[in-house]
MOPAC internal coordinates of N, CA, C and O (Angstrom, degrees):
PM7 1SCF
backbone

  N    0.0000 0     0.00 0     0.00 0    0    0    0
  C    1.4661 1     0.00 0     0.00 0    1    0    0
  C    1.5250 1   109.18 1     0.00 0    2    1    0
  O    1.2310 1   120.87 1   -38.62 1    3    2    1
  N    1.3144 1   115.94 1   141.38 1    3    2    1
  C    1.4626 1   122.73 1   177.84 1    5    3    2
  C    1.5181 1   108.42 1  -119.44 1    6    5    3
  O    1.2310 1   120.92 1   -48.30 1    7    6    5
  N    1.3047 1   115.85 1   131.70 1    7    6    5
  C    1.4662 1   121.68 1   176.03 1    9    7    6
  C    1.5262 1   108.70 1  -106.79 1   10    9    7
  O    1.2310 1   121.31 1   -37.92 1   11   10    9
  N    1.3269 1   115.10 1   142.08 1   11   10    9
  C    1.4621 1   121.27 1  -175.27 1   13   11   10
  C    1.5137 1   109.80 1  -123.82 1   14   13   11
  O    1.2310 1   120.75 1   -46.37 1   15   14   13
  N    1.3167 1   116.17 1   133.63 1   15   14   13
  C    1.4625 1   122.03 1   174.25 1   17   15   14
  C    1.5187 1   107.76 1  -123.81 1   18   17   15
  O    1.2310 1   120.96 1   -58.96 1   19   18   17
  N    1.3210 1   115.77 1   121.04 1   19   18   17
  C    1.4557 1   122.23 1   179.12 1   21   19   18
  C    1.5285 1   109.47 1  -104.11 1   22   21   19
  O    1.2310 1   120.84 1   -30.48 1   23   22   21
  N    1.3089 1   115.99 1   149.52 1   23   22   21
  C    1.4622 1   120.10 1   175.30 1   25   23   22
  C    1.5167 1   109.28 1  -154.43 1   26   25   23
  O    1.2310 1   121.23 1   -17.30 1   27   26   25
  N    1.3321 1   115.26 1   162.70 1   27   26   25
  C    1.4508 1   120.45 1   171.92 1   29   27   26
  C    1.5051 1   116.33 1   108.71 1   30   29   27
  O    1.2310 1   119.31 1   174.69 1   31   30   29
  N    1.3222 1   118.92 1    -5.31 1   31   30   29
  C    1.4562 1   119.15 1   178.14 1   33   31   30
  C    1.5216 1   111.19 1   -71.80 1   34   33   31
  O    1.2310 1   120.96 1    -5.05 1   35   34   33
  N    1.3168 1   115.77 1   174.95 1   35   34   33
  C    1.4592 1   119.91 1   178.66 1   37   35   34
  C    1.5041 1   112.02 1   158.17 1   38   37   35
  O    1.2310 1   121.71 1    15.90 1   39   38   37
  N    1.3272 1   114.34 1  -164.10 1   39   38   37
  C    1.4617 1   122.79 1  -178.60 1   41   39   38
  C    1.5174 1   108.87 1  -107.00 1   42   41   39
  O    1.2310 1   121.11 1   -47.49 1   43   42   41
  N    1.3295 1   115.49 1   132.51 1   43   42   41
  C    1.4583 1   120.45 1   179.64 1   45   43   42
  C    1.5250 1   108.71 1  -144.33 1   46   45   43
  O    1.2310 1   120.68 1   -27.27 1   47   46   45
  N    1.3074 1   116.30 1   152.73 1   47   46   45
  C    1.4625 1   119.95 1   176.33 1   49   47   46
  C    1.5272 1   110.67 1   -79.86 1   50   49   47
  O    1.2310 1   120.97 1   -24.45 1   51   50   49
  N    1.3153 1   115.75 1   155.55 1   51   50   49
  C    1.4616 1   120.46 1   177.17 1   53   51   50
  C    1.5295 1   109.92 1   -54.67 1   54   53   51
  O    1.2310 1   121.61 1   -42.69 1   55   54   53
  N    1.3236 1   114.53 1   137.31 1   55   54   53
  C    1.4589 1   120.62 1  -176.80 1   57   55   54
  C    1.5166 1   113.62 1    91.86 1   58   57   55
  O    1.2310 1   120.53 1   168.78 1   59   58   57
  N    1.3216 1   116.59 1   -11.22 1   59   58   57
  C    1.4501 1   121.07 1  -178.46 1   61   59   58
  C    1.5141 1   112.97 1   -83.50 1   62   61   59
  O    1.2310 1   121.38 1     6.38 1   63   62   61
  N    1.3466 1   114.96 1  -173.62 1   63   62   61
  C    1.4605 1   121.71 1  -175.73 1   65   63   62
  C    1.5229 1   111.11 1  -131.98 1   66   65   63
  O    1.2310 1   121.37 1   -27.25 1   67   66   65
  N    1.2996 1   114.98 1   152.75 1   67   66   65
  C    1.4525 1   123.05 1   171.67 1   69   67   66
  C    1.5157 1   108.31 1  -143.06 1   70   69   67
  O    1.2310 1   120.97 1   -26.12 1   71   70   69
  N    1.3267 1   115.75 1   153.88 1   71   70   69
  C    1.4558 1   121.36 1   175.76 1   73   71   70
  C    1.5149 1   108.80 1  -125.70 1   74   73   71
  O    1.2310 1   120.83 1   -60.23 1   75   74   73
  N    1.3138 1   116.02 1   119.77 1   75   74   73
  C    1.4602 1   121.76 1   177.39 1   77   75   74
  C    1.5256 1   109.69 1   -96.98 1   78   77   75
  O    1.2310 1   121.26 1   -35.01 1   79   78   77
  N    1.3268 1   115.19 1   144.99 1   79   78   77
  C    1.4662 1   121.15 1   175.83 1   81   79   78
  C    1.5185 1   109.48 1  -123.67 1   82   81   79
  O    1.2310 1   120.99 1   -34.08 1   83   82   81
  N    1.3132 1   115.71 1   145.92 1   83   82   81
  C    1.4643 1   122.35 1   176.93 1   85   83   82
  C    1.5208 1   107.21 1  -135.12 1   86   85   83
  O    1.2310 1   120.95 1   -67.73 1   87   86   85
  N    1.3339 1   115.79 1   112.27 1   87   86   85
  C    1.4556 1   121.01 1  -178.87 1   89   87   86
  C    1.5229 1   109.36 1  -109.22 1   90   89   87
  O    1.2310 1   120.73 1   -52.95 1   91   90   89
  N    1.3138 1   116.21 1   127.05 1   91   90   89
  C    1.4627 1   121.76 1   179.31 1   93   91   90
  C    1.5216 1   109.39 1  -106.69 1   94   93   91
  O    1.2310 1   121.16 1   -36.50 1   95   94   93
  N    1.3203 1   115.39 1   143.50 1   95   94   93
  C    1.4615 1   120.81 1   176.98 1   97   95   94
  C    1.5257 1   108.90 1  -142.09 1   98   97   95
  O    1.2310 1   121.57 1   -13.33 1   99   98   97
  N    1.3344 1   114.61 1   166.67 1   99   98   97
  C    1.4517 1   119.70 1  -178.22 1  101   99   98
  C    1.5147 1   110.63 1   100.33 1  102  101   99
  O    1.2310 1   120.37 1    52.15 1  103  102  101
  N    1.3147 1   116.89 1  -127.85 1  103  102  101
  C    1.4612 1   123.19 1  -176.42 1  105  103  102
  C    1.5211 1   110.17 1   -82.26 1  106  105  103
  O    1.2310 1   120.82 1  -115.31 1  107  106  105
  N    1.3338 1   116.04 1    64.69 1  107  106  105
  C    1.4672 1   120.37 1  -170.24 1  109  107  106
  C    1.5165 1   114.16 1   -84.84 1  110  109  107
  O    1.2310 1   119.10 1   167.42 1  111  110  109
  N    1.3107 1   119.32 1   -12.58 1  111  110  109
  C    1.4608 1   120.06 1  -175.54 1  113  111  110
  C    1.5253 1   111.26 1   -64.57 1  114  113  111
  O    1.2310 1   120.69 1   158.81 1  115  114  113
  N    1.3365 1   116.28 1   -21.19 1  115  114  113
  C    1.4598 1   120.38 1  -176.91 1  117  115  114
  C    1.5239 1   113.16 1   -92.36 1  118  117  115
  O    1.2310 1   120.36 1   179.33 1  119  118  117
  N    1.3279 1   116.92 1    -0.67 1  119  118  117
  C    1.4603 1   119.44 1  -176.54 1  121  119  118
  C    1.5211 1   110.68 1   -72.46 1  122  121  119
  O    1.2310 1   120.48 1   -46.40 1  123  122  121
  N    1.3315 1   116.69 1   133.60 1  123  122  121
  C    1.4532 1   121.11 1   172.76 1  125  123  122
  C    1.5214 1   109.31 1  -109.89 1  126  125  123
  O    1.2310 1   120.49 1   111.07 1  127  126  125
  N    1.3205 1   116.67 1   -68.93 1  127  126  125
  C    1.4629 1   120.78 1  -174.13 1  129  127  126
  C    1.5253 1   110.75 1   -99.80 1  130  129  127
  O    1.2310 1   121.21 1   -40.62 1  131  130  129
  N    1.3145 1   115.29 1   139.38 1  131  130  129
  C    1.4682 1   122.79 1   170.71 1  133  131  130
  C    1.5173 1   107.58 1  -126.22 1  134  133  131
  O    1.2310 1   120.83 1   -31.51 1  135  134  133
  N    1.3054 1   116.02 1   148.49 1  135  134  133
  C    1.4595 1   116.63 1  -179.90 1  137  135  134
  C    1.5046 1   113.09 1  -175.39 1  138  137  135
  O    1.2310 1   121.99 1     9.32 1  139  138  137
  N    1.3194 1   113.79 1  -170.68 1  139  138  137
  C    1.4555 1   121.65 1  -176.92 1  141  139  138
  C    1.5280 1   110.36 1  -131.44 1  142  141  139
  O    1.2310 1   121.25 1   -40.32 1  143  142  141
  N    1.3055 1   115.21 1   139.68 1  143  142  141
  C    1.4434 1   124.30 1   169.57 1  145  143  142
  C    1.5239 1   106.81 1  -124.23 1  146  145  143
  O    1.2310 1   120.78 1   -17.32 1  147  146  145
  N    1.3146 1   116.11 1   162.68 1  147  146  145
  C    1.4618 1   118.84 1   177.39 1  149  147  146
  C    1.5183 1   110.33 1  -138.35 1  150  149  147
  O    1.2310 1   121.79 1   -22.44 1  151  150  149
  N    1.3350 1   114.19 1   157.56 1  151  150  149
  C    1.4589 1   120.62 1   178.64 1  153  151  150
  C    1.5157 1   109.11 1  -144.22 1  154  153  151
  O    1.2310 1   121.26 1   -59.51 1  155  154  153
  N    1.3177 1   115.20 1   120.49 1  155  154  153
  C    1.4598 1   121.94 1   174.83 1  157  155  154
  C    1.5241 1   108.63 1   -97.27 1  158  157  155
  O    1.2310 1   119.78 1   -23.63 1  159  158  157
  N    1.3379 1   118.03 1   156.37 1  159  158  157
  C    1.4700 1   120.65 1  -179.40 1  161  159  158
  C    1.5244 1   111.43 1   -54.38 1  162  161  159
  O    1.2310 1   120.60 1   -50.52 1  163  162  161
  N    1.3231 1   116.46 1   129.48 1  163  162  161
  C    1.4516 1   121.58 1   178.32 1  165  163  162
  C    1.5087 1   114.86 1    82.12 1  166  165  163
  O    1.2310 1   120.44 1   177.02 1  167  166  165
  N    1.3421 1   116.76 1    -2.98 1  167  166  165
  C    1.4627 1   120.77 1  -178.50 1  169  167  166
  C    1.5211 1   111.04 1  -112.19 1  170  169  167
  O    1.2310 1   121.07 1   -19.42 1  171  170  169
  N    1.3257 1   115.55 1   160.58 1  171  170  169
  C    1.4578 1   120.06 1   173.84 1  173  171  170
  C    1.5259 1   109.94 1   -78.05 1  174  173  171
  O    1.2310 1   121.48 1   -21.43 1  175  174  173
  N    1.3283 1   114.77 1   158.57 1  175  174  173
  C    1.4589 1   119.54 1   175.62 1  177  175  174
  C    1.5298 1   108.24 1   -69.05 1  178  177  175
  O    1.2310 1   120.76 1   -43.86 1  179  178  177
  N    1.3386 1   116.16 1   136.14 1  179  178  177
  C    1.4618 1   119.84 1  -177.17 1  181  179  178
  C    1.5225 1   111.20 1  -131.69 1  182  181  179
  O    1.2310 1   121.47 1   -25.17 1  183  182  181
  N    1.3109 1   114.78 1   154.83 1  183  182  181
  C    1.4513 1   121.40 1   179.22 1  185  183  182
  C    1.5285 1   110.67 1   -68.35 1  186  185  183
  O    1.2310 1   120.98 1   -46.78 1  187  186  185
  N    1.3287 1   115.73 1   133.22 1  187  186  185
  C    1.4603 1   121.28 1   170.26 1  189  187  186
  C    1.5352 1   108.53 1  -101.71 1  190  189  187
  O    1.2310 1   120.79 1   120.78 1  191  190  189
  N    1.3300 1   116.09 1   -59.22 1  191  190  189
  C    1.4650 1   120.04 1  -179.66 1  193  191  190
  C    1.5166 1   109.50 1  -164.82 1  194  193  191
  O    1.2310 1   120.86 1   -33.44 1  195  194  193
  N    1.3227 1   115.96 1   146.56 1  195  194  193
  C    1.4591 1   121.00 1   174.00 1  197  195  194
  C    1.5248 1   108.75 1  -135.04 1  198  197  195
  O    1.2310 1   121.30 1   -23.02 1  199  198  197
  N    1.3275 1   115.11 1   156.98 1  199  198  197
  C    1.4607 1   121.10 1   178.28 1  201  199  198
  C    1.5218 1   108.41 1  -143.43 1  202  201  199
  O    1.2310 1   120.93 1   -45.67 1  203  202  201
  N    1.3232 1   115.84 1   134.33 1  203  202  201
  C    1.4531 1   120.26 1   179.08 1  205  203  202
  C    1.5251 1   110.48 1   -86.35 1  206  205  203
  O    1.2310 1   120.91 1    -9.22 1  207  206  205
  N    1.3128 1   115.86 1   170.78 1  207  206  205
  C    1.4615 1   120.42 1   178.11 1  209  207  206
  C    1.5275 1   110.65 1   -59.06 1  210  209  207
  O    1.2310 1   121.04 1   147.41 1  211  210  209
  N    1.3287 1   115.62 1   -32.59 1  211  210  209
  C    1.4622 1   119.87 1  -179.67 1  213  211  210
  C    1.5130 1   114.51 1   -84.07 1  214  213  211
  O    1.2310 1   120.32 1   177.28 1  215  214  213
  N    1.3407 1   116.99 1    -2.72 1  215  214  213
  C    1.4541 1   120.02 1   175.51 1  217  215  214
  C    1.5187 1   115.61 1    98.85 1  218  217  215
  O    1.2310 1   120.12 1  -176.95 1  219  218  217
  N    1.3300 1   117.37 1     3.05 1  219  218  217
  C    1.4667 1   118.85 1   175.52 1  221  219  218
  C    1.5211 1   108.98 1   -70.51 1  222  221  219
  O    1.2310 1   120.59 1   -43.36 1  223  222  221
  N    1.3396 1   116.49 1   136.64 1  223  222  221
  C    1.4591 1   121.07 1  -177.62 1  225  223  222
  C    1.5226 1   111.60 1  -122.90 1  226  225  223
  O    1.2310 1   121.62 1   -24.67 1  227  226  225
  N    1.3174 1   114.50 1   155.33 1  227  226  225
  C    1.4568 1   121.71 1   174.55 1  229  227  226
  C    1.5150 1   107.66 1  -145.84 1  230  229  227
  O    1.2310 1   120.69 1   -41.26 1  231  230  229
  N    1.3308 1   116.29 1   138.74 1  231  230  229
  C    1.4618 1   121.19 1  -175.60 1  233  231  230
  C    1.5201 1   110.54 1  -125.81 1  234  233  231
  O    1.2310 1   121.39 1   -27.88 1  235  234  233
  N    1.3408 1   114.94 1   152.12 1  235  234  233
  C    1.4456 1   119.53 1   170.41 1  237  235  234
  C    1.5220 1   110.63 1   -65.66 1  238  237  235
  O    1.2310 1   120.99 1   -28.25 1  239  238  237
  N    1.3315 1   115.71 1   151.75 1  239  238  237
  C    1.4637 1   119.81 1  -175.81 1  241  239  238
  C    1.5315 1   112.27 1   -59.86 1  242  241  239
  O    1.2310 1   120.07 1   148.81 1  243  242  241
  N    1.3055 1   117.47 1   -31.19 1  243  242  241
  C    1.4597 1   120.99 1  -174.88 1  245  243  242
  C    1.5307 1   112.27 1   -72.84 1  246  245  243
  O    1.2310 1   120.12 1   166.06 1  247  246  245
  N    1.3369 1   117.38 1   -13.94 1  247  246  245
  C    1.4662 1   120.34 1  -176.06 1  249  247  246
  C    1.5269 1   110.87 1   -65.87 1  250  249  247
  O    1.2310 1   120.50 1   131.89 1  251  250  249
  N    1.3175 1   116.65 1   -48.11 1  251  250  249
  C    1.4664 1   122.99 1   173.36 1  253  251  250
  C    1.5247 1   113.27 1    48.34 1  254  253  251
  O    1.2310 1   120.97 1  -131.81 1  255  254  253
  N    1.3200 1   115.75 1    48.19 1  255  254  253
  C    1.4484 1   120.49 1   174.09 1  257  255  254
  C    1.5107 1   115.42 1    81.33 1  258  257  255
  O    1.2310 1   119.33 1  -178.98 1  259  258  257
  N    1.3079 1   118.89 1     1.02 1  259  258  257
  C    1.4605 1   120.99 1  -177.34 1  261  259  258
  C    1.5247 1   112.81 1   -83.96 1  262  261  259
  O    1.2310 1   120.28 1   151.13 1  263  262  261
  N    1.3299 1   117.07 1   -28.87 1  263  262  261
  C    1.4688 1   121.36 1  -175.45 1  265  263  262
  C    1.5244 1   109.39 1  -112.79 1  266  265  263
  O    1.2310 1   121.10 1   -29.24 1  267  266  265
  N    1.3298 1   115.50 1   150.76 1  267  266  265
  C    1.4599 1   121.49 1   175.92 1  269  267  266
  C    1.5211 1   109.19 1  -134.90 1  270  269  267
  O    1.2310 1   120.92 1   -53.46 1  271  270  269
  N    1.3275 1   115.84 1   126.54 1  271  270  269
  C    1.4544 1   119.95 1   176.13 1  273  271  270
  C    1.5231 1   108.93 1  -100.99 1  274  273  271
  O    1.2310 1   120.77 1   -38.35 1  275  274  273
  N    1.3140 1   116.13 1   141.65 1  275  274  273
  C    1.4565 1   121.49 1   176.92 1  277  275  274
  C    1.5255 1   108.51 1  -142.58 1  278  277  275
  O    1.2310 1   121.47 1    -6.17 1  279  278  277
  N    1.3145 1   114.80 1   173.83 1  279  278  277
  C    1.4645 1   117.93 1  -172.52 1  281  279  278
  C    1.5202 1   110.33 1  -155.41 1  282  281  279
  O    1.2310 1   121.17 1   -38.53 1  283  282  281
  N    1.3142 1   115.36 1   141.47 1  283  282  281
  C    1.4605 1   122.70 1   171.16 1  285  283  282
  C    1.5236 1   107.37 1  -114.21 1  286  285  283
  O    1.2310 1   120.66 1   -79.17 1  287  286  285
  N    1.3157 1   116.33 1   100.83 1  287  286  285
  C    1.4686 1   120.15 1  -175.95 1  289  287  286
  C    1.5271 1   111.82 1   -61.94 1  290  289  287
  O    1.2310 1   120.16 1   142.91 1  291  290  289
  N    1.3274 1   117.30 1   -37.09 1  291  290  289
  C    1.4618 1   119.91 1  -178.53 1  293  291  290
  C    1.5239 1   111.48 1   -63.58 1  294  293  291
  O    1.2310 1   120.46 1   152.24 1  295  294  293
  N    1.3296 1   116.73 1   -27.76 1  295  294  293
  C    1.4624 1   121.37 1   179.92 1  297  295  294
  C    1.5300 1   111.94 1  -102.34 1  298  297  295
  O    1.2310 1   120.47 1   179.59 1  299  298  297
  N    1.3301 1   116.71 1    -0.41 1  299  298  297
  C    1.4684 1   120.54 1  -177.53 1  301  299  298
  C    1.5239 1   110.92 1    50.49 1  302  301  299
  O    1.2310 1   121.16 1  -136.19 1  303  302  301
  N    1.3142 1   115.39 1    43.81 1  303  302  301
  C    1.4579 1   121.91 1  -176.16 1  305  303  302
  C    1.5174 1   109.99 1  -128.68 1  306  305  303
  O    1.2310 1   121.36 1   -45.06 1  307  306  305
  N    1.3246 1   115.00 1   134.94 1  307  306  305
  C    1.4598 1   121.96 1   174.56 1  309  307  306
  C    1.5193 1   109.03 1  -114.65 1  310  309  307
  O    1.2310 1   121.29 1   -31.21 1  311  310  309
  N    1.3255 1   115.14 1   148.79 1  311  310  309
  C    1.4561 1   122.21 1  -178.73 1  313  311  310
  C    1.5236 1   109.24 1  -126.08 1  314  313  311
  O    1.2310 1   121.11 1   -34.71 1  315  314  313
  N    1.3101 1   115.48 1   145.29 1  315  314  313
  C    1.4563 1   121.15 1   173.89 1  317  315  314
  C    1.5201 1   107.93 1  -126.18 1  318  317  315
  O    1.2310 1   120.87 1   -72.44 1  319  318  317
  N    1.3144 1   115.94 1   107.56 1  319  318  317
  C    1.4542 1   121.52 1   175.33 1  321  319  318
  C    1.5192 1   108.51 1   -88.61 1  322  321  319
  O    1.2310 1   120.59 1   -60.99 1  323  322  321
  N    1.3178 1   116.47 1   119.01 1  323  322  321
  C    1.4649 1   121.74 1  -177.66 1  325  323  322
  C    1.5178 1   109.11 1  -114.38 1  326  325  323
  O    1.2310 1   120.68 1   -61.86 1  327  326  325
  N    1.3157 1   116.31 1   118.14 1  327  326  325
  C    1.4564 1   123.00 1   178.40 1  329  327  326
  C    1.5236 1   110.31 1  -115.92 1  330  329  327
  O    1.2310 1   120.91 1   -14.43 1  331  330  329
  N    1.2991 1   115.86 1   165.57 1  331  330  329
  C    1.4758 1   121.88 1   178.32 1  333  331  330
  C    1.5238 1   111.08 1    49.63 1  334  333  331
  O    1.2310 1   120.93 1  -132.62 1  335  334  333
  N    1.3111 1   115.83 1    47.38 1  335  334  333
  C    1.4581 1   120.05 1  -177.25 1  337  335  334
  C    1.5212 1   111.80 1   -66.16 1  338  337  335
  O    1.2310 1   121.69 1   -33.44 1  339  338  337
  N    1.3191 1   114.38 1   146.56 1  339  338  337
  C    1.4618 1   122.60 1  -178.20 1  341  339  338
  C    1.5268 1   109.33 1  -121.18 1  342  341  339
  O    1.2310 1   119.47 1   -23.37 1  343  342  341
  N    1.3305 1   118.62 1   156.63 1  343  342  341
  C    1.4701 1   119.84 1   176.92 1  345  343  342
  C    1.5280 1   112.70 1   -54.82 1  346  345  343
  O    1.2310 1   120.07 1   147.37 1  347  346  345
  N    1.3213 1   117.48 1   -32.63 1  347  346  345
  C    1.4727 1   119.95 1  -179.72 1  349  347  346
  C    1.5270 1   112.64 1   -72.64 1  350  349  347
  O    1.2310 1   119.77 1   173.45 1  351  350  349
  N    1.3184 1   118.05 1    -6.55 1  351  350  349
  C    1.4633 1   121.13 1   173.24 1  353  351  350
  C    1.5321 1   111.82 1   -81.94 1  354  353  351
  O    1.2310 1   120.48 1   174.03 1  355  354  353
  N    1.3273 1   116.69 1    -5.97 1  355  354  353
  C    1.4564 1   120.31 1   178.87 1  357  355  354
  C    1.5263 1   110.61 1   -61.79 1  358  357  355
  O    1.2310 1   120.87 1   -56.14 1  359  358  357
  N    1.3294 1   115.93 1   123.86 1  359  358  357
  C    1.4643 1   121.32 1  -176.83 1  361  359  358
  C    1.5242 1   108.67 1  -176.25 1  362  361  359
  O    1.2310 1   121.30 1    -8.26 1  363  362  361
  N    1.3154 1   115.12 1   171.74 1  363  362  361
  C    1.4592 1   120.52 1   166.60 1  365  363  362
  C    1.5268 1   107.49 1   -89.76 1  366  365  363
  O    1.2310 1   120.90 1   -52.46 1  367  366  365
  N    1.3074 1   115.88 1   127.54 1  367  366  365
  C    1.4579 1   121.75 1  -177.93 1  369  367  366
  C    1.5308 1   108.45 1  -103.32 1  370  369  367
  O    1.2310 1   121.44 1   -52.40 1  371  370  369
  N    1.3255 1   114.84 1   127.60 1  371  370  369
  C    1.4666 1   121.65 1  -175.90 1  373  371  370
  C    1.5309 1   110.03 1  -113.61 1  374  373  371
  O    1.2310 1   121.23 1   -49.87 1  375  374  373
  N    1.3092 1   115.25 1   130.13 1  375  374  373
  C    1.4588 1   119.44 1   172.55 1  377  375  374
  C    1.5287 1   109.02 1   -77.19 1  378  377  375
  O    1.2310 1   120.82 1   -40.07 1  379  378  377
  N    1.3056 1   116.03 1   139.93 1  379  378  377
  C    1.4609 1   122.93 1   179.82 1  381  379  378
  C    1.5192 1   109.37 1  -126.33 1  382  381  379
  O    1.2310 1   120.80 1   -51.41 1  383  382  381
  N    1.3160 1   116.08 1   128.59 1  383  382  381
  C    1.4689 1   121.93 1  -179.01 1  385  383  382
  C    1.5247 1   107.84 1  -124.93 1  386  385  383
  O    1.2310 1   120.62 1   -50.55 1  387  386  385
  N    1.3139 1   116.42 1   129.45 1  387  386  385
  C    1.4607 1   120.97 1  -176.08 1  389  387  386
  C    1.5193 1   110.76 1  -121.81 1  390  389  387
  O    1.2310 1   121.30 1   -55.01 1  391  390  389
  N    1.3210 1   115.13 1   124.99 1  391  390  389
  C    1.4581 1   122.70 1   171.89 1  393  391  390
  C    1.5132 1   106.00 1  -138.42 1  394  393  391
  O    1.2310 1   119.77 1    47.56 1  395  394  393
  N    1.2973 1   118.05 1  -132.44 1  395  394  393
  C    1.4638 1   118.25 1   171.10 1  397  395  394
  C    1.5318 1   111.83 1   -62.23 1  398  397  395
  O    1.2310 1   121.11 1   153.48 1  399  398  397
  N    1.3137 1   115.49 1   -26.52 1  399  398  397
  C    1.4676 1   121.49 1   175.17 1  401  399  398
  C    1.5241 1   108.94 1  -124.74 1  402  401  399
  O    1.2310 1   121.29 1   -11.32 1  403  402  401
  N    1.3258 1   115.13 1   168.68 1  403  402  401
  C    1.4644 1   121.73 1   176.06 1  405  403  402
  C    1.5217 1   108.64 1  -104.98 1  406  405  403
  O    1.2310 1   121.01 1   -49.75 1  407  406  405
  N    1.3157 1   115.67 1   130.25 1  407  406  405
  C    1.4531 1   121.31 1  -179.84 1  409  407  406
  C    1.5278 1   109.03 1  -120.42 1  410  409  407
  O    1.2310 1   121.18 1   -34.15 1  411  410  409
  N    1.3379 1   115.35 1   145.85 1  411  410  409
  C    1.4578 1   121.65 1   178.28 1  413  411  410
  C    1.5207 1   109.78 1  -124.37 1  414  413  411
  O    1.2310 1   120.77 1   -37.81 1  415  414  413
  N    1.3195 1   116.14 1   142.19 1  415  414  413
  C    1.4457 1   120.90 1   170.04 1  417  415  414
  C    1.5065 1   110.42 1   -78.53 1  418  417  415
  O    1.2310 1   120.87 1    -5.71 1  419  418  417
  N    1.3250 1   115.94 1   174.29 1  419  418  417
  C    1.4664 1   120.59 1  -176.83 1  421  419  418
  C    1.5188 1   111.97 1   -79.66 1  422  421  419
  O    1.2310 1   120.06 1   165.85 1  423  422  421
  N    1.3324 1   117.50 1   -14.15 1  423  422  421
  C    1.4538 1   121.10 1   178.17 1  425  423  422
  C    1.5105 1   112.79 1    99.74 1  426  425  423
  O    1.2310 1   121.05 1   -32.73 1  427  426  425
  N    1.3111 1   115.60 1   147.27 1  427  426  425
  C    1.4620 1   121.86 1   175.90 1  429  427  426
  C    1.5187 1   108.24 1  -132.72 1  430  429  427
  O    1.2310 1   120.61 1   -45.17 1  431  430  429
  N    1.3147 1   116.44 1   134.83 1  431  430  429
  C    1.4597 1   121.61 1  -175.60 1  433  431  430
  C    1.5261 1   110.74 1   -79.97 1  434  433  431
  O    1.2310 1   121.13 1   -48.77 1  435  434  433
  N    1.3180 1   115.45 1   131.23 1  435  434  433
  C    1.4633 1   122.48 1   171.11 1  437  435  434
  C    1.5213 1   107.12 1  -118.94 1  438  437  435
  O    1.2310 1   120.91 1   -57.58 1  439  438  437
  N    1.3216 1   115.87 1   122.42 1  439  438  437
  C    1.4544 1   121.54 1   179.80 1  441  439  438
  C    1.5181 1   108.86 1  -123.43 1  442  441  439
  O    1.2310 1   120.79 1   -55.15 1  443  442  441
  N    1.3255 1   116.10 1   124.85 1  443  442  441
  C    1.4589 1   121.90 1  -179.90 1  445  443  442
  C    1.5216 1   108.08 1  -114.68 1  446  445  443
  O    1.2310 1   120.73 1   -62.75 1  447  446  445
  N    1.3104 1   116.20 1   117.25 1  447  446  445
  C    1.4578 1   120.82 1  -178.54 1  449  447  446
  C    1.5279 1   110.00 1   -91.78 1  450  449  447
  O    1.2310 1   121.63 1   -30.50 1  451  450  449
  N    1.3333 1   114.49 1   149.50 1  451  450  449
  C    1.4777 1   119.25 1  -178.81 1  453  451  450
  C    1.5135 1   111.38 1   -88.98 1  454  453  451
  O    1.2310 1   120.10 1   180.00 1  455  454  453

């Protein structure tokens, strides 16, 4: 079993920055990919960014260089640095951890005001 703790969401003005953290604990030796997805009201959940244990990354098309995902394998923690935030980035952001099973965090709200 893997437990996930997310932190770092909040309210920010357009153009501002936030940093999300996702810390995994428990059966972490089997974790490969960590990442973030988001879901806005009325929309499907979509990929924001993922990073493998080896450091390979993949981003959603809308990111366009604004967000950076990183990871500390020794701490089983992934970070999402979000810059140049826009009102359309407002959503609940969910940490996703993939090993033999897929685990989801409870979500953290990010609200960007115009």
